[in-house]
C-alpha positions in Angstrom: 45.7 45.8 83.7 45.1 42.5 82.0 44.6 44.8 78.9 46.9 46.4 78.9 49.6 43.6 80.1 47.5 41.5 76.4 48.0 45.1 74.1 50.9 45.6 75.2 52.8 41.9 74.1 50.9 43.0 70.1 47.9 39.8 71.3 44.4 40.3 70.8 42.2 42.1 73.8 40.6 39.8 75.6 39.9 40.3 79.3 39.3 36.6 80.3 39.8 36.5 83.3 36.5 38.9 83.9 34.2 37.3 82.1 32.0 40.4 82.6 33.1 42.0 80.8 33.2 42.2 76.1 36.5 42.6 74.5 34.8 46.2 72.7 35.1 47.5 76.8 37.8 45.8 77.8 38.9 47.4 74.9 37.2 50.9 75.2 38.7 50.7 78.7 42.1 50.5 77.0 41.8 53.3 74.8 40.3 55.5 77.7 43.6 54.2 79.9 46.5 55.3 76.9 45.2 58.3 76.4 44.5 59.2 80.0 49.1 58.0 80.4 49.3 59.7 77.5 47.6 62.8 78.4 49.6 62.4 82.2 53.5 61.3 80.7 52.7 64.5 78.3 52.1 66.8 81.2 55.0 65.1 83.4 56.6 65.7 80.7 55.7 69.4 80.2 56.2 69.9 83.4 59.4 69.2 84.0 60.8 71.4 81.1 59.2 74.4 82.4 61.1 73.2 85.5 64.2 72.7 84.2 63.7 75.8 82.3 63.2 78.0 85.1 66.4 76.2 86.8 68.5 77.5 83.7 66.8 81.2 83.9 67.0 80.7 88.3 70.8 79.9 87.5 71.9 82.2 84.4 69.6 85.1 86.2 71.9 84.7 89.6 75.8 83.9 87.7 74.4 87.6 86.0 73.5 89.0 89.1 77.2 87.8 91.2 79.0 89.1 87.9 77.6 92.2 88.1 77.9 92.5 92.6 81.5 91.3 92.1 82.1 93.2 89.3 80.4 96.7 90.7 82.1 95.7 94.1 85.1 95.4 93.2 85.5 99.0 91.4 84.0 100.5 94.4 86.9 99.2 96.6 89.8 99.8 94.2 88.0 104.0 94.8 87.3 103.9 98.1 90.8 101.6 98.9 93.9 102.5 97.5 97.7 100.2 96.9 98.4 99.5 101.7 101.9 98.9 100.5 104.5 99.9 98.1 107.5 99.0 97.5 110.4 101.0 95.2 113.7 99.5 94.3 116.7 102.1 94.9 119.5 102.6 93.4 122.5 104.6 94.5 124.7 106.3 92.8 128.7 106.7 93.2 129.8 109.2 95.9 129.4 112.7 94.4 127.5 116.0 95.3 124.3 114.9 97.2 121.1 118.2 96.7 119.5 118.7 100.4 116.4 121.5 101.1 116.3 122.7 104.6 112.1 122.6 106.1 112.0 126.5 105.1 112.4 126.2 101.5 115.6 127.8 101.9 118.3 127.7 99.9 119.5 124.3 99.5 123.0 123.2 100.6 125.5 120.2 98.5 126.8 118.0 101.0 128.7 114.6 100.1 126.6 111.7 99.9 125.1 109.2 97.6 121.6 109.1 96.6 119.3 107.7 95.0 116.3 109.5 92.8 112.2 107.8 92.2 110.7 110.2 89.5 106.8 110.7 89.5 106.3 113.0 86.1 104.7 112.5 84.1 107.5 113.5 81.8 109.9 111.8 83.6 107.7 108.3 84.3 110.4 106.8 83.1 112.6 107.0 86.4 109.9 105.2 88.1 108.3 101.6 87.7 105.7 101.5 89.7 102.9 103.3 90.3 104.1 107.2 92.4 101.8 106.8 95.3 97.5 107.9 96.0 96.3 111.4 95.8 94.6 112.9 99.1 96.4 109.8 101.4 98.8 109.8 103.9 102.2 107.7 104.0 104.5 106.5 106.3 108.2 105.7 104.9 111.1 104.1 105.4 114.6 103.1 104.0 115.5 99.4 104.4 118.7 98.8 103.5 120.9 95.6 102.5 125.0 95.8 103.7 127.5 94.0 103.8 129.4 93.1 107.0 132.2 94.3 105.7 135.6 96.5 106.8 134.6 99.3 104.5 130.8 100.0 106.1 131.9 98.1 110.2 134.1 101.4 109.5 131.5 103.5 108.7 129.8 103.3 111.3 127.1 105.6 111.8 125.7 107.3 109.1 123.0 109.8 107.8 119.8 108.9 105.5 118.2 111.3 104.2 114.8 111.7 102.5 113.3 114.6 100.6 110.4 115.1 100.0 109.5 117.3 96.6 105.6 118.3 95.1 105.6 119.2 91.5 106.0 123.1 92.5 109.4 122.8 93.3 108.6 122.7 96.9 110.2 120.6 99.9 107.2 119.1 101.3 108.9 116.9 103.8 113.2 116.7 104.8 113.5 113.9 107.3 116.9 112.3 108.3 117.7 109.2 110.3 120.5 107.4 111.8 121.3 103.9 111.0 124.0 101.5 111.9 125.3 98.5 111.4 124.7 95.3 115.0 128.7 94.5 116.8 129.6 91.4 117.2 132.2 90.2 118.7 134.9 89.8 117.6 134.1 85.9 119.3 130.9 86.1 117.8 131.5 86.0 114.8 133.7 83.4 114.8 131.2 81.1 116.5 129.1 82.7 113.4 130.4 81.2 110.7 132.3 78.5 112.2 128.2 77.3 112.3 127.5 78.3 109.0 130.7 77.9 107.8 129.0 75.0 104.9 126.5 77.0 104.4 128.9 80.1 103.8 130.7 78.0 101.2 128.0 76.5 99.0 126.8 80.5 98.6 123.5 79.3 100.7 124.4 82.4 102.4 126.5 85.4 103.3 127.7 87.7 106.2 125.4 90.7 105.5 122.9 92.7 107.8 119.5 93.7 106.6 117.8 97.0 108.5 115.0 98.8 108.0 114.9 102.9 109.4 111.3 104.4 109.8 112.9 108.2 107.7 109.3 109.9 107.9 106.8 109.1 110.6 103.8 110.3 108.2 103.3 112.9 105.2 100.3 113.8 103.6 100.0 114.0 99.1 97.1 115.8 99.0 95.4 115.9 95.2 96.6 119.2 94.4 100.0 119.8 94.4 100.9 116.1 94.9 104.6 115.4 95.1 106.7 114.5 92.1 110.4 114.0 93.9 111.8 111.4 96.5 114.8 111.5 96.8 117.4 109.2 99.2 120.3 110.0 100.4 123.5 108.6 102.5 125.8 110.0 104.3 128.9 107.9 103.6 129.5 107.4 100.3 132.8 104.8 100.8 129.3 102.8 102.0 128.6 100.1 100.0 124.7 98.4 100.0 123.6 95.3 97.8 120.1 95.9 97.9 118.5 99.0 99.3 113.9 99.5 98.9 112.5 102.5 99.9 108.3 101.3 101.7 105.1 103.3 101.8 102.5 102.7 104.1 99.6 104.0 103.7 97.4 105.5 106.7 93.4 104.2 105.8 89.8 105.7 108.2 87.8 103.2 109.6 86.1 102.6 106.8 89.2 101.7 104.3 90.8 99.6 107.6 88.0 97.1 107.6 87.9 96.7 104.2 91.7 96.4 103.5 92.3 94.2 107.1 88.9 91.9 107.1 89.3 91.7 103.1 87.6 88.2 102.9 84.4 89.6 104.9 83.9 92.4 104.2 83.7 90.7 100.0 81.6 88.5 101.2 79.0 91.1 102.9 79.7 93.5 100.0 78.8 90.8 97.0 75.8 89.3 99.0 74.6 92.9 99.5 75.0 94.0 95.9 72.9 91.2 94.9 69.9 91.5 97.2 69.5 95.2 96.2 69.8 93.7 93.0 67.3 90.8 93.4 
């Protein structure tokens, strides 16, 4: 230690504390210790470099495996589970003649009413800005209307909402009709409600309207061979005033698809971890 300290301070190597050791022996001992320290330092640096390289290689391999597994699981999920809910805006025409047909695909009859069309045919894709329902799945259809509480709508009383689904062969797959009606409010209730919401009504934050939703088709199947190409929604009352209208399609899945959709994050973690396990 004395030799190392003396050498570090650039002084002649002396072993004054050990008279029995000559300067040459002390110098030889110093050189040996120096070589040993250099070898230990080089070995430590080499091991550190190997450890860093191994760590970086492991991180890169883990990241690549995670990315590959996530991409593969995303592709499998997209192939197995389509969109659970589809929403289409409806734009009703003016009062005219709506076309309806019976379930036996008989002659079509012309009835007065307002109709909104959703076309999923390739040559008429401009009529529908959203994706069509997936083939090979069952759906439930609901029509939602936003109606003002106007005297015209109140006088219309009960009106009928009809949905007709036509396939690519121009055959009616489903024809269903449901009644709808604005909720009743007495004069006293209207007066109290108007007084309570007078400020939001005057400022335009609230409106005298009702939002009605009705399931017009509990279940219908979209086959792969002859999928649907047209959905027609008709209102039986021509004078009905409509703010907004929406058609909601809710997919019906099997057990596996329901599990993947309901427990999305849990199934995603388990699926990606399983793919990484098989990959490793």
